[in-house]
C-alpha positions in Angstrom: 101.4 112.6 208.8 101.0 111.5 205.4 98.7 113.5 203.0 95.2 111.4 202.0 94.0 112.1 198.5 90.1 111.8 199.1 90.8 114.4 202.3 92.0 117.2 199.2 88.8 116.8 197.7 86.6 119.6 197.1 83.4 117.8 198.5 81.4 120.8 198.2 82.1 120.4 194.0 81.2 116.8 193.5 77.6 115.6 192.5 76.4 112.3 193.9 75.6 109.6 192.7 78.9 108.9 191.4 82.4 106.6 190.5 85.5 108.5 190.4 89.3 106.6 190.6 91.3 108.0 193.1 94.4 106.2 191.8 95.9 103.7 190.3 99.3 102.1 192.4 102.0 100.2 191.1 103.9 97.6 193.6 107.3 96.7 193.2 106.9 93.8 191.3 104.3 95.7 188.3 101.6 94.7 190.2 98.4 97.4 189.9 95.6 98.3 192.1 92.6 100.7 191.6 91.3 102.6 194.4 87.6 103.7 193.3 85.4 106.1 195.0 81.8 104.8 195.2 79.6 107.8 195.9 76.3 107.0 196.4 74.8 110.5 198.3 75.5 114.0 198.0 78.5 115.0 201.1 77.4 116.9 203.3 73.3 116.6 202.5 72.8 113.1 202.9 74.2 109.9 204.9 73.0 106.9 204.5 71.6 105.1 208.2 74.2 102.8 209.2 72.0 99.6 209.3 71.1 100.2 205.6 74.9 101.2 204.4 75.9 98.0 206.3 73.7 95.7 204.8 74.5 97.5 201.2 78.4 96.9 202.3 77.4 93.1 202.8 75.3 92.7 199.8 78.3 95.0 197.5 81.0 92.5 198.7 79.0 89.6 196.6 77.5 91.6 193.8 80.3 93.5 192.6 82.3 90.5 192.4 79.5 88.6 190.2 79.9 91.9 188.1 83.5 92.5 187.9 86.6 90.9 188.0 89.2 91.8 190.1 87.0 93.1 193.4 89.7 93.0 196.3 87.2 94.9 198.8 84.4 97.6 199.3 84.5 99.3 202.1 82.1 102.2 203.6 83.2 105.5 203.9 83.1 106.7 207.8 81.1 109.7 206.8 78.5 107.1 205.4 78.2 108.7 202.0 79.8 105.5 199.5 82.4 103.1 199.4 86.0 102.7 198.8 86.4 99.9 196.1 89.6 98.5 195.9 90.6 96.2 192.8 93.4 94.5 191.0 94.5 95.7 187.3 93.3 99.2 185.7 89.6 99.9 185.4 87.8 102.8 184.0 84.7 104.7 185.4 82.2 103.4 183.0 83.1 100.0 183.8 82.8 100.5 187.3 79.6 102.6 187.2 77.8 99.8 185.3 78.8 97.3 187.6 77.5 99.3 190.8 74.6 99.7 189.1 74.0 96.0 188.4 75.0 95.3 191.8 72.3 98.0 193.4 69.6 96.8 191.4 70.2 93.0 192.6 70.5 94.7 196.0 66.8 96.3 195.1 65.4 92.8 193.8 67.0 90.6 197.0 65.4 88.6 199.6 66.6 88.7 203.3 68.2 84.8 202.3 70.8 86.7 199.9 72.1 88.8 202.7 75.7 87.2 203.6 76.8 87.2 207.0 74.5 88.5 209.5 74.9 86.1 211.9 77.0 86.6 215.2 79.5 84.0 213.9 79.7 85.8 210.7 79.6 89.5 211.6 80.9 91.8 214.3 77.9 93.8 214.5 75.1 91.2 213.4 71.9 93.0 214.7 72.8 96.4 212.8 71.2 95.5 209.3 68.1 96.2 207.7 67.8 95.2 204.4 64.2 97.7 203.6 66.8 100.6 204.1 69.3 98.8 201.8 66.8 98.5 199.4 65.1 102.0 199.5 68.7 104.0 199.1 69.5 101.9 196.4 66.0 102.6 194.6 67.0 106.6 195.2 70.4 106.2 193.8 69.7 104.4 190.6 66.7 106.7 190.0 69.1 109.7 190.3 71.6 107.7 188.0 75.4 106.8 188.4 77.4 109.2 186.9 80.7 108.2 185.9 82.1 111.5 186.3 82.3 112.9 190.0 82.0 116.8 188.8 80.0 116.3 185.4 76.7 114.4 185.4 77.0 111.8 183.1 74.9 108.9 183.9 75.7 105.5 182.8 72.9 103.5 181.0 
């Protein structure tokens, strides 16, 4: 089986919330894709409940694109501690952390009408959403501050 970088990360050494560049891949035509770890809560100490995480996922899909160019996908980790962010090109962790911070603040300020994809036609599990949970978790993450480094707290402004 292929070795996956994320499974070699020492999850006991990181200090969430943070943004971590996992890798930059280059395609056969020179296109570059960056993969980031957007870790919102401390691994093995906390996990965002599925309804809140699901709503954060739907909202980050739009808000990250509002704050950064090149977003391809933002998908939650199965452990419910954060997200993978896949982007075209090369970006630094400070740039991504600032966009994440702005997006989480957007979620805190949102109303239910701002949440995309919450009906039976647009979501595969439309009953499993909670804006209240999403907002409470985003407030907690913002209060802790988002670091541009996974091992040393370098909280961005």
